[in-house]
Each structure stands twice: as structure tokens, then as C-alpha cells.
DRENDOKE-517804 format. One record per residue: x, y, z of N, C-alpha, C in turn; residue in one letter; residue number from 1. Coordinates in Angstrom, 1 decimal, always signed. Each point is the difference from the previous one (the first is absolute). Layout:
<rec n_xx="X" n_yy="Y" n_zz="Z" ca_xx="X" ca_yy="Y" ca_zz="Z" c_xx="X" c_yy="Y" c_zz="Z" res="a" n="NUM"/>
...
//
This chain:
<rec n_xx="+72.4" n_yy="+46.7" n_zz="+45.0" ca_xx="+1.3" ca_yy="+0.6" ca_zz="+0.1" c_xx="+1.1" c_yy="-1.0" c_zz="-0.5" res="m" n="1"/>
<rec n_xx="+0.7" n_yy="+0.5" n_zz="-1.0" ca_xx="+1.0" ca_yy="-0.8" ca_zz="-0.6" c_xx="+1.3" c_yy="+0.1" c_zz="+0.8" res="k" n="2"/>
<rec n_xx="+0.5" n_yy="-1.1" n_zz="+0.5" ca_xx="+1.2" ca_yy="-0.1" ca_zz="+0.8" c_xx="+1.1" c_yy="-0.7" c_zz="-0.8" res="t" n="3"/>
<rec n_xx="+1.2" n_yy="+0.3" n_zz="+0.4" ca_xx="+1.1" ca_yy="-0.6" ca_zz="-0.7" c_xx="+0.9" c_yy="-0.7" c_zz="+1.0" res="k" n="4"/>
<rec n_xx="+0.4" n_yy="-1.2" n_zz="-0.3" ca_xx="+1.0" ca_yy="-0.7" ca_zz="+0.8" c_xx="+1.4" c_yy="+0.4" c_zz="-0.3" res="i" n="5"/>
<rec n_xx="+0.7" n_yy="+0.5" n_zz="+1.0" ca_xx="+1.3" ca_yy="+0.6" ca_zz="-0.2" c_xx="+1.0" c_yy="-0.9" c_zz="+0.9" res="v" n="6"/>
<rec n_xx="+1.0" n_yy="-0.5" n_zz="-0.7" ca_xx="+1.0" ca_yy="-0.8" ca_zz="+0.8" c_xx="+0.9" c_yy="+0.9" c_zz="+0.8" res="a" n="7"/>
<rec n_xx="+0.5" n_yy="-0.5" n_zz="+1.1" ca_xx="+1.0" ca_yy="+0.7" ca_zz="+0.8" c_xx="+1.4" c_yy="+0.0" c_zz="-0.8" res="l" n="8"/>
<rec n_xx="+0.7" n_yy="+1.1" n_zz="+0.2" ca_xx="+1.3" ca_yy="+0.1" ca_zz="-0.7" c_xx="+1.2" c_yy="+0.2" c_zz="+1.0" res="k" n="9"/>
<rec n_xx="-0.3" n_yy="+0.6" n_zz="+1.1" ca_xx="+1.2" ca_yy="+0.3" ca_zz="+0.9" c_xx="+0.2" c_yy="-1.1" c_zz="+1.0" res="k" n="10"/>
<rec n_xx="+1.3" n_yy="-0.2" n_zz="+0.2" ca_xx="+0.4" ca_yy="-1.1" ca_zz="+0.9" c_xx="-0.5" c_yy="+0.3" c_zz="+1.4" res="n" n="11"/>
<rec n_xx="+0.0" n_yy="+1.3" n_zz="+0.4" ca_xx="-0.5" ca_yy="+0.4" ca_zz="+1.4" c_xx="-1.5" c_yy="-0.4" c_zz="+0.1" res="e" n="12"/>
<rec n_xx="-0.8" n_yy="+0.1" n_zz="-1.0" ca_xx="-1.4" ca_yy="-0.4" ca_zz="+0.0" c_xx="-0.1" c_yy="-1.5" c_zz="+0.3" res="d" n="13"/>
<rec n_xx="+0.8" n_yy="-0.8" n_zz="-0.7" ca_xx="-0.1" ca_yy="-1.5" ca_zz="+0.2" c_xx="+0.4" c_yy="-0.3" c_zz="+1.4" res="f" n="14"/>
<rec n_xx="+1.1" n_yy="+0.6" n_zz="+0.5" ca_xx="+0.4" ca_yy="-0.2" ca_zz="+1.4" c_xx="-1.0" c_yy="+0.3" c_zz="+1.0" res="k" n="15"/>
<rec n_xx="-0.7" n_yy="+1.2" n_zz="-0.2" ca_xx="-1.0" ca_yy="+0.4" ca_zz="+1.0" c_xx="-1.2" c_yy="-1.0" c_zz="-0.1" res="s" n="16"/>
<rec n_xx="-0.3" n_yy="-0.5" n_zz="-1.1" ca_xx="-1.1" ca_yy="-1.0" ca_zz="-0.1" c_xx="+0.3" c_yy="-1.3" c_zz="+0.7" res="l" n="17"/>
<rec n_xx="+1.2" n_yy="-0.4" n_zz="-0.2" ca_xx="+0.4" ca_yy="-1.3" ca_zz="+0.7" c_xx="+0.1" c_yy="+0.2" c_zz="+1.5" res="l" n="18"/>
<rec n_xx="+0.1" n_yy="+1.2" n_zz="+0.5" ca_xx="-0.1" ca_yy="+0.2" ca_zz="+1.4" c_xx="-1.4" c_yy="+0.1" c_zz="+0.5" res="k" n="19"/>
<rec n_xx="-1.0" n_yy="+0.2" n_zz="-0.9" ca_xx="-1.4" ca_yy="+0.2" ca_zz="+0.4" c_xx="-0.7" c_yy="-1.3" c_zz="+0.3" res="g" n="20"/>
<rec n_xx="-1.3" n_yy="+0.0" n_zz="-0.1" ca_xx="-0.8" ca_yy="-1.2" ca_zz="+0.3" c_xx="-0.1" c_yy="-0.9" c_zz="-1.2" res="k" n="21"/>
<rec n_xx="-0.3" n_yy="-1.3" n_zz="+0.3" ca_xx="-0.1" ca_yy="-0.9" ca_zz="-1.1" c_xx="-1.2" c_yy="-1.0" c_zz="+0.3" res="k" n="22"/>
<rec n_xx="-0.4" n_yy="-0.6" n_zz="-1.2" ca_xx="-1.0" ca_yy="-1.0" ca_zz="+0.0" c_xx="+0.5" c_yy="-1.1" c_zz="-0.9" res="i" n="23"/>
<rec n_xx="+0.0" n_yy="-1.3" n_zz="+0.5" ca_xx="+0.5" ca_yy="-1.1" ca_zz="-0.8" c_xx="-1.0" c_yy="-1.0" c_zz="-0.2" res="s" n="24"/>
<rec n_xx="+0.1" n_yy="-0.7" n_zz="-1.1" ca_xx="-0.8" ca_yy="-1.2" ca_zz="-0.3" c_xx="+0.8" c_yy="-0.9" c_zz="-0.9" res="n" n="25"/>
<rec n_xx="-0.6" n_yy="-1.1" n_zz="-0.6" ca_xx="+0.8" ca_yy="-0.9" ca_zz="-0.8" c_xx="+0.4" c_yy="+0.5" c_zz="-1.3" res="k" n="26"/>
<rec n_xx="-0.6" n_yy="+1.1" n_zz="-0.5" ca_xx="+0.2" ca_yy="+0.5" ca_zz="-1.3" c_xx="+1.0" c_yy="+1.2" c_zz="+0.0" res="y" n="27"/>
<rec n_xx="-0.1" n_yy="+0.8" n_zz="+1.0" ca_xx="+0.9" ca_yy="+1.2" ca_zz="+0.0" c_xx="+0.0" c_yy="+0.6" c_zz="+1.4" res="f" n="28"/>
<rec n_xx="+1.0" n_yy="+1.0" n_zz="+0.1" ca_xx="+0.1" ca_yy="+0.8" ca_zz="+1.3" c_xx="-0.2" c_yy="+1.4" c_zz="-0.4" res="t" n="29"/>
<rec n_xx="-0.9" n_yy="+0.7" n_zz="+0.7" ca_xx="-0.3" ca_yy="+1.4" ca_zz="-0.3" c_xx="+0.6" c_yy="+0.9" c_zz="+1.1" res="i" n="30"/>
<rec n_xx="+1.0" n_yy="+0.8" n_zz="-0.3" ca_xx="+0.5" ca_yy="+1.0" ca_zz="+1.0" c_xx="-0.7" c_yy="+1.3" c_zz="-0.3" res="f" n="31"/>
<rec n_xx="-0.4" n_yy="+0.7" n_zz="+1.0" ca_xx="-0.7" ca_yy="+1.3" ca_zz="-0.2" c_xx="+0.4" c_yy="+1.0" c_zz="+1.1" res="f" n="32"/>
<rec n_xx="+0.1" n_yy="+1.3" n_zz="-0.4" ca_xx="+0.3" ca_yy="+1.0" ca_zz="+0.9" c_xx="-0.3" c_yy="+1.3" c_zz="-0.7" res="n" n="33"/>
<rec n_xx="-0.1" n_yy="+1.1" n_zz="+0.8" ca_xx="-0.1" ca_yy="+1.3" ca_zz="-0.5" c_xx="+1.3" c_yy="+0.6" c_zz="-0.4" res="k" n="34"/>
<rec n_xx="+0.1" n_yy="+0.6" n_zz="-1.2" ca_xx="+1.2" ca_yy="+0.6" ca_zz="-0.4" c_xx="-0.2" c_yy="+1.5" c_zz="-0.2" res="i" n="35"/>
<rec n_xx="+1.0" n_yy="+0.8" n_zz="+0.5" ca_xx="-0.1" ca_yy="+1.5" ca_zz="-0.1" c_xx="+0.1" c_yy="+0.4" c_zz="-1.5" res="l" n="36"/>
<rec n_xx="-0.6" n_yy="+1.1" n_zz="-0.3" ca_xx="+0.1" ca_yy="+0.6" ca_zz="-1.4" c_xx="-0.6" c_yy="-0.9" c_zz="-1.0" res="n" n="37"/>
<rec n_xx="-1.1" n_yy="-0.6" n_zz="+0.3" ca_xx="-0.7" ca_yy="-0.9" ca_zz="-0.9" c_xx="-1.2" c_yy="+0.7" c_zz="-0.6" res="k" n="38"/>
<rec n_xx="-0.2" n_yy="-0.2" n_zz="-1.3" ca_xx="-1.1" ca_yy="+0.5" ca_zz="-0.7" c_xx="-1.3" c_yy="-0.8" c_zz="+0.3" res="d" n="39"/>
<rec n_xx="-1.0" n_yy="+0.6" n_zz="+0.6" ca_xx="-1.2" ca_yy="-0.8" ca_zz="+0.5" c_xx="-0.9" c_yy="-0.5" c_zz="-1.2" res="s" n="40"/>
<rec n_xx="+0.2" n_yy="+0.6" n_zz="-1.2" ca_xx="-0.8" ca_yy="-0.5" ca_zz="-1.1" c_xx="+0.4" c_yy="-1.3" c_zz="-0.6" res="n" n="41"/>
<rec n_xx="+1.3" n_yy="-0.3" n_zz="+0.1" ca_xx="+0.6" ca_yy="-1.2" ca_zz="-0.5" c_xx="+0.2" c_yy="-1.1" c_zz="+1.1" res="n" n="42"/>
<rec n_xx="-0.1" n_yy="-1.2" n_zz="-0.4" ca_xx="+0.2" ca_yy="-1.1" ca_zz="+0.9" c_xx="+1.4" c_yy="-0.5" c_zz="-0.2" res="l" n="43"/>
<rec n_xx="+0.8" n_yy="+0.0" n_zz="+1.1" ca_xx="+1.4" ca_yy="-0.5" ca_zz="-0.1" c_xx="+0.0" c_yy="-1.5" c_zz="+0.3" res="n" n="44"/>
<rec n_xx="+0.3" n_yy="-0.8" n_zz="-1.0" ca_xx="+0.1" ca_yy="-1.4" ca_zz="+0.2" c_xx="+1.1" c_yy="-0.5" c_zz="-0.8" res="v" n="45"/>
<rec n_xx="+0.9" n_yy="-0.8" n_zz="+0.6" ca_xx="+1.1" ca_yy="-0.6" ca_zz="-0.7" c_xx="-0.1" c_yy="-1.5" c_zz="+0.2" res="s" n="46"/>
<rec n_xx="+0.2" n_yy="-0.7" n_zz="-1.1" ca_xx="+0.0" ca_yy="-1.5" ca_zz="+0.0" c_xx="+1.4" c_yy="-0.5" c_zz="-0.2" res="f" n="47"/>
<rec n_xx="+0.3" n_yy="-1.0" n_zz="+0.9" ca_xx="+1.4" ca_yy="-0.5" ca_zz="+0.0" c_xx="-0.1" c_yy="-1.5" c_zz="-0.1" res="v" n="48"/>
<rec n_xx="+0.8" n_yy="-0.6" n_zz="-0.8" ca_xx="+0.1" ca_yy="-1.5" ca_zz="-0.1" c_xx="+1.4" c_yy="-0.4" c_zz="+0.1" res="t" n="49"/>
<rec n_xx="+0.3" n_yy="-1.0" n_zz="+0.7" ca_xx="+1.4" ca_yy="-0.5" ca_zz="+0.2" c_xx="+0.5" c_yy="-0.8" c_zz="-1.1" res="k" n="50"/>
<rec n_xx="+1.3" n_yy="+0.0" n_zz="-0.2" ca_xx="+0.5" ca_yy="-0.8" ca_zz="-1.1" c_xx="-0.2" c_yy="-1.5" c_zz="+0.1" res="k" n="51"/>
<rec n_xx="-0.2" n_yy="-0.5" n_zz="+1.3" ca_xx="-0.2" ca_yy="-1.4" ca_zz="+0.2" c_xx="-1.3" c_yy="-0.5" c_zz="-0.7" res="k" n="52"/>
<rec n_xx="-0.9" n_yy="+0.9" n_zz="-0.2" ca_xx="-1.3" ca_yy="-0.4" ca_zz="-0.6" c_xx="+0.1" c_yy="-0.6" c_zz="-1.4" res="i" n="53"/>
<rec n_xx="+0.9" n_yy="+0.6" n_zz="-0.8" ca_xx="+0.1" ca_yy="-0.4" ca_zz="-1.4" c_xx="+0.7" c_yy="+1.0" c_zz="-0.8" res="g" n="54"/>
<rec n_xx="+0.0" n_yy="-0.2" n_zz="-1.3" ca_xx="+0.6" ca_yy="+0.9" ca_zz="-0.9" c_xx="-0.8" c_yy="+1.3" c_zz="-0.1" res="n" n="55"/>
<rec n_xx="+0.5" n_yy="+0.9" n_zz="-0.9" ca_xx="-0.6" ca_yy="+1.3" ca_zz="-0.1" c_xx="-1.4" c_yy="+0.0" c_zz="-0.5" res="a" n="56"/>
<rec n_xx="-0.3" n_yy="-1.0" n_zz="-0.9" ca_xx="-1.3" ca_yy="-0.1" ca_zz="-0.5" c_xx="-1.0" c_yy="-0.3" c_zz="+1.1" res="v" n="57"/>
<rec n_xx="+0.3" n_yy="-1.0" n_zz="+0.8" ca_xx="-0.9" ca_yy="-0.4" ca_zz="+1.1" c_xx="-0.2" c_yy="+1.2" c_zz="+1.0" res="k" n="58"/>
<rec n_xx="+1.1" n_yy="+0.6" n_zz="+0.4" ca_xx="+0.0" ca_yy="+1.1" ca_zz="+0.9" c_xx="-0.9" c_yy="+1.2" c_zz="-0.5" res="r" n="59"/>
<rec n_xx="+0.2" n_yy="+0.3" n_zz="-1.3" ca_xx="-0.8" ca_yy="+1.1" ca_zz="-0.5" c_xx="-1.5" c_yy="-0.4" c_zz="-0.1" res="n" n="60"/>
<rec n_xx="-0.3" n_yy="-1.3" n_zz="-0.3" ca_xx="-1.4" ca_yy="-0.4" ca_zz="+0.0" c_xx="-0.6" c_yy="+0.2" c_zz="+1.3" res="k" n="61"/>
<rec n_xx="+0.7" n_yy="-0.4" n_zz="+1.1" ca_xx="-0.5" ca_yy="+0.2" ca_zz="+1.3" c_xx="-0.3" c_yy="+1.5" c_zz="+0.3" res="i" n="62"/>
<rec n_xx="+0.9" n_yy="+0.9" n_zz="-0.4" ca_xx="-0.2" ca_yy="+1.4" ca_zz="+0.2" c_xx="-1.2" c_yy="+0.5" c_zz="-0.7" res="k" n="63"/>
<rec n_xx="-0.1" n_yy="-0.4" n_zz="-1.3" ca_xx="-1.2" ca_yy="+0.4" ca_zz="-0.8" c_xx="-1.3" c_yy="-0.4" c_zz="+0.6" res="r" n="64"/>
<rec n_xx="+0.0" n_yy="-1.3" n_zz="+0.5" ca_xx="-1.2" ca_yy="-0.5" ca_zz="+0.7" c_xx="-0.4" c_yy="+0.8" c_zz="+1.2" res="r" n="65"/>
<rec n_xx="+1.0" n_yy="+0.3" n_zz="+0.8" ca_xx="-0.2" ca_yy="+0.7" ca_zz="+1.3" c_xx="-0.5" c_yy="+1.5" c_zz="-0.3" res="l" n="66"/>
<rec n_xx="+0.6" n_yy="+0.6" n_zz="-1.0" ca_xx="-0.3" ca_yy="+1.4" ca_zz="-0.4" c_xx="-1.5" c_yy="+0.0" c_zz="-0.5" res="k" n="67"/>
<rec n_xx="-0.4" n_yy="-1.0" n_zz="-0.8" ca_xx="-1.3" ca_yy="-0.1" ca_zz="-0.5" c_xx="-1.0" c_yy="-0.2" c_zz="+1.2" res="n" n="68"/>
<rec n_xx="+0.3" n_yy="-0.8" n_zz="+0.9" ca_xx="-0.8" ca_yy="-0.2" ca_zz="+1.2" c_xx="-0.2" c_yy="+1.2" c_zz="+0.8" res="m" n="69"/>
<rec n_xx="+1.1" n_yy="+0.8" n_zz="+0.1" ca_xx="+0.0" ca_yy="+1.2" ca_zz="+0.8" c_xx="-0.9" c_yy="+1.1" c_zz="-0.7" res="t" n="70"/>
<rec n_xx="+0.0" n_yy="+0.0" n_zz="-1.3" ca_xx="-0.9" ca_yy="+0.9" ca_zz="-0.8" c_xx="-1.4" c_yy="-0.3" c_zz="+0.3" res="n" n="71"/>
<rec n_xx="-0.3" n_yy="-1.3" n_zz="+0.0" ca_xx="-1.4" ca_yy="-0.5" ca_zz="+0.4" c_xx="-0.4" c_yy="+0.4" c_zz="+1.4" res="d" n="72"/>
<rec n_xx="+1.0" n_yy="-0.1" n_zz="+0.9" ca_xx="-0.3" ca_yy="+0.3" ca_zz="+1.4" c_xx="-0.3" c_yy="+1.5" c_zz="+0.2" res="a" n="73"/>
<rec n_xx="+0.7" n_yy="+0.8" n_zz="-0.8" ca_xx="-0.3" ca_yy="+1.5" ca_zz="+0.1" c_xx="-1.4" c_yy="+0.3" c_zz="-0.4" res="i" n="74"/>
<rec n_xx="-0.5" n_yy="-0.7" n_zz="-1.0" ca_xx="-1.4" ca_yy="+0.2" ca_zz="-0.5" c_xx="-1.0" c_yy="-0.6" c_zz="+0.9" res="k" n="75"/>
<rec n_xx="+0.2" n_yy="-1.1" n_zz="+0.6" ca_xx="-1.0" ca_yy="-0.7" ca_zz="+0.8" c_xx="+0.0" c_yy="+0.2" c_zz="+1.5" res="k" n="76"/>
<rec n_xx="+1.1" n_yy="+0.2" n_zz="+0.6" ca_xx="+0.1" ca_yy="+0.2" ca_zz="+1.4" c_xx="+0.7" c_yy="+1.4" c_zz="+0.4" res="i" n="77"/>
<rec n_xx="-0.1" n_yy="+0.4" n_zz="+1.2" ca_xx="+0.6" ca_yy="+1.2" ca_zz="+0.4" c_xx="+1.4" c_yy="-0.3" c_zz="+0.5" res="s" n="78"/>
<rec n_xx="+1.0" n_yy="+0.5" n_zz="-0.7" ca_xx="+1.4" ca_yy="-0.2" ca_zz="+0.4" c_xx="+0.4" c_yy="+1.4" c_zz="+0.7" res="i" n="79"/>
<rec n_xx="+0.8" n_yy="-0.1" n_zz="+1.0" ca_xx="+0.5" ca_yy="+1.2" ca_zz="+0.7" c_xx="+1.1" c_yy="+0.6" c_zz="-0.8" res="n" n="80"/>
<rec n_xx="-0.2" n_yy="+1.1" n_zz="-0.6" ca_xx="+1.0" ca_yy="+0.7" ca_zz="-0.9" c_xx="+1.0" c_yy="+0.7" c_zz="+0.8" res="f" n="81"/>
<rec n_xx="-0.1" n_yy="+0.1" n_zz="+1.4" ca_xx="+1.0" ca_yy="+0.7" ca_zz="+0.8" c_xx="+1.2" c_yy="-0.9" c_zz="+0.2" res="n" n="82"/>
<rec n_xx="-0.2" n_yy="-1.3" n_zz="-0.2" ca_xx="+1.2" ca_yy="-0.9" ca_zz="+0.2" c_xx="+0.6" c_yy="-0.3" c_zz="-1.4" res="y" n="83"/>
<rec n_xx="+1.3" n_yy="-0.4" n_zz="+0.1" ca_xx="+0.7" ca_yy="-0.5" ca_zz="-1.1" c_xx="+0.2" c_yy="-1.5" c_zz="+0.2" res="s" n="84"/>
<rec n_xx="+0.0" n_yy="-0.8" n_zz="-1.0" ca_xx="+0.0" ca_yy="-1.5" ca_zz="+0.1" c_xx="+1.2" c_yy="-0.6" c_zz="-0.7" res="y" n="85"/>
<rec n_xx="+0.5" n_yy="-1.1" n_zz="+0.6" ca_xx="+1.0" ca_yy="-0.8" ca_zz="-0.7" c_xx="-0.4" c_yy="-1.4" c_zz="+0.1" res="l" n="86"/>
<rec n_xx="-0.3" n_yy="-0.6" n_zz="-1.2" ca_xx="-0.5" ca_yy="-1.4" ca_zz="-0.1" c_xx="+1.1" c_yy="-0.9" c_zz="-0.5" res="v" n="87"/>
<rec n_xx="+0.4" n_yy="-0.9" n_zz="+0.9" ca_xx="+1.1" ca_yy="-1.0" ca_zz="-0.3" c_xx="-0.7" c_yy="-1.3" c_zz="-0.3" res="i" n="88"/>
<rec n_xx="+0.2" n_yy="-0.5" n_zz="-1.2" ca_xx="-0.7" ca_yy="-1.2" ca_zz="-0.5" c_xx="+0.7" c_yy="-1.3" c_zz="+0.5" res="a" n="89"/>
<rec n_xx="-0.7" n_yy="-1.0" n_zz="+0.1" ca_xx="+0.6" ca_yy="-1.4" ca_zz="+0.3" c_xx="-0.3" c_yy="-0.9" c_zz="-1.2" res="r" n="90"/>
<rec n_xx="+0.6" n_yy="-1.2" n_zz="+0.1" ca_xx="-0.1" ca_yy="-1.0" ca_zz="-1.1" c_xx="-1.5" c_yy="-0.4" c_zz="-0.3" res="n" n="91"/>
<rec n_xx="-0.9" n_yy="+0.0" n_zz="+1.0" ca_xx="-1.3" ca_yy="-0.5" ca_zz="-0.2" c_xx="-0.8" c_yy="+0.9" c_zz="-1.0" res="k" n="92"/>
<rec n_xx="+0.4" n_yy="+1.2" n_zz="-0.2" ca_xx="-0.8" ca_yy="+1.0" ca_zz="-0.9" c_xx="+0.1" c_yy="-0.6" c_zz="-1.4" res="v" n="93"/>
<rec n_xx="+1.0" n_yy="-0.6" n_zz="-0.4" ca_xx="+0.2" ca_yy="-0.5" ca_zz="-1.4" c_xx="-0.9" c_yy="-1.2" c_zz="-0.2" res="l" n="94"/>
<rec n_xx="-0.1" n_yy="-0.9" n_zz="+1.0" ca_xx="-0.7" ca_yy="-1.3" ca_zz="-0.2" c_xx="-1.5" c_yy="+0.0" c_zz="+0.3" res="s" n="95"/>
<rec n_xx="-0.4" n_yy="+0.9" n_zz="+0.9" ca_xx="-1.4" ca_yy="-0.1" ca_zz="+0.4" c_xx="-0.9" c_yy="+0.8" c_zz="-0.9" res="d" n="96"/>
<rec n_xx="-1.4" n_yy="-0.2" n_zz="+0.2" ca_xx="-1.0" ca_yy="+0.6" ca_zz="-0.9" c_xx="-0.1" c_yy="+1.5" c_zz="+0.3" res="e" n="97"/>
<rec n_xx="-0.2" n_yy="+0.7" n_zz="-1.1" ca_xx="-0.1" ca_yy="+1.5" ca_zz="+0.1" c_xx="-1.1" c_yy="+0.5" c_zz="+1.0" res="y" n="98"/>
<rec n_xx="-1.1" n_yy="-0.6" n_zz="+0.0" ca_xx="-1.1" ca_yy="+0.4" ca_zz="+0.8" c_xx="+0.3" c_yy="-0.1" c_zz="+1.5" res="e" n="99"/>
<rec n_xx="+0.7" n_yy="-1.1" n_zz="+0.4" ca_xx="+0.4" ca_yy="-0.2" ca_zz="+1.4" c_xx="+1.0" c_yy="+1.1" c_zz="+0.4" res="n" n="100"/>
<rec n_xx="+0.9" n_yy="+0.3" n_zz="-0.8" ca_xx="+1.0" ca_yy="+1.0" ca_zz="+0.3" c_xx="-0.7" c_yy="+1.4" c_zz="+0.1" res="i" n="101"/>
<rec n_xx="-0.9" n_yy="+0.2" n_zz="-0.9" ca_xx="-0.7" ca_yy="+1.3" ca_zz="+0.0" c_xx="-0.8" c_yy="+0.2" c_zz="+1.2" res="k" n="102"/>
<rec n_xx="-0.7" n_yy="-1.1" n_zz="+0.4" ca_xx="-0.8" ca_yy="+0.1" ca_zz="+1.3" c_xx="+0.8" c_yy="+0.3" c_zz="+1.2" res="k" n="103"/>
<rec n_xx="+1.2" n_yy="-0.7" n_zz="+0.0" ca_xx="+0.9" ca_yy="+0.2" ca_zz="+1.2" c_xx="+0.5" c_yy="+1.4" c_zz="+0.0" res="t" n="104"/>
<rec n_xx="+0.4" n_yy="+0.6" n_zz="-1.2" ca_xx="+0.5" ca_yy="+1.3" ca_zz="-0.1" c_xx="-1.1" c_yy="+1.0" c_zz="+0.5" res="l" n="105"/>
<rec n_xx="-1.2" n_yy="-0.2" n_zz="-0.4" ca_xx="-1.1" ca_yy="+0.9" ca_zz="+0.4" c_xx="-0.2" c_yy="+0.0" c_zz="+1.5" res="f" n="106"/>
<rec n_xx="+0.0" n_yy="-1.2" n_zz="+0.6" ca_xx="-0.2" ca_yy="+0.0" ca_zz="+1.4" c_xx="+1.1" c_yy="+0.6" c_zz="+0.8" res="t" n="107"/>
<rec n_xx="+1.3" n_yy="-0.1" n_zz="-0.5" ca_xx="+1.1" ca_yy="+0.6" ca_zz="+0.6" c_xx="-0.1" c_yy="+1.5" c_zz="-0.1" res="n" n="108"/>
<rec n_xx="-0.4" n_yy="+0.6" n_zz="-1.1" ca_xx="-0.1" ca_yy="+1.4" ca_zz="-0.2" c_xx="-1.1" c_yy="+0.5" c_zz="+0.9" res="f" n="109"/>
<rec n_xx="-1.1" n_yy="-0.7" n_zz="+0.2" ca_xx="-1.1" ca_yy="+0.4" ca_zz="+0.8" c_xx="+0.4" c_yy="+0.0" c_zz="+1.5" res="e" n="110"/>
<rec n_xx="+0.9" n_yy="-0.8" n_zz="+0.4" ca_xx="+0.5" ca_yy="-0.1" ca_zz="+1.4" c_xx="+0.8" c_yy="+1.2" c_zz="+0.3" res="r" n="111"/>
<rec n_xx="+0.6" n_yy="+0.6" n_zz="-0.9" ca_xx="+0.9" ca_yy="+1.2" ca_zz="+0.2" c_xx="-0.8" c_yy="+1.2" c_zz="+0.1" res="i" n="112"/>
<rec n_xx="-0.1" n_yy="+0.6" n_zz="+1.1" ca_xx="-0.8" ca_yy="+1.3" ca_zz="+0.2" c_xx="+0.8" c_yy="+1.0" c_zz="+0.7" res="k" n="113"/>
//
């Protein structure tokens, strides 16, 4: 089944996710919650990086890496499509190895059921 990652667009969706549950580690914080009127075929994931991390090139690199890891996670593990996710990156994502970050992301998505 081909799934598509869709970013959140509405301010209300972001606010409801921030009020939901969260999982934190040294690389990022994942907020997740169920959102009404959500298409169950698509995965709602938004990636956020703060301006403190660096310039636009560094922030976009982090978002590209996280999106790529999430695509791999969809293929390899079972992610709950009923939830919407907000991933807020931290400074360590830029400096640490790709495989360590990917392993951490996979374990966090597996913990969310």
C-alpha cells in the first residue's frame, strides 16, 4: 500500500497536537493525538525546526532527513495511521549519525500504539 506523508496545515491541528501526548529524547520531541476529519490513507506528520538550530539550509536538511526516516519507518514498521504527529527537532539531529537517529525514531514510533 502506497502511503503519502501529508503535512498539517491548520493552526487548530497544531494546537490540538500540542495538547496531546508526547515522547521526548535527545534528538526530537514527538507530539501525537487523534484529529477529527483526518484521511486514514495518508499519514499526517509535520516536521518543525527552531531558528536557534541554524540557517535555513541546516533546518531544511534536518527536515529532509526526518522525512526520509519516516518514509523508511512506514515501510518497515507498523505506524498508527489514526494519529497525527508533530516532530520538533533538536540540535543533536544535525551533528549525530544518521543510523542512530533513525533507530531512535523507529523505537519511538513503535512505542506509540
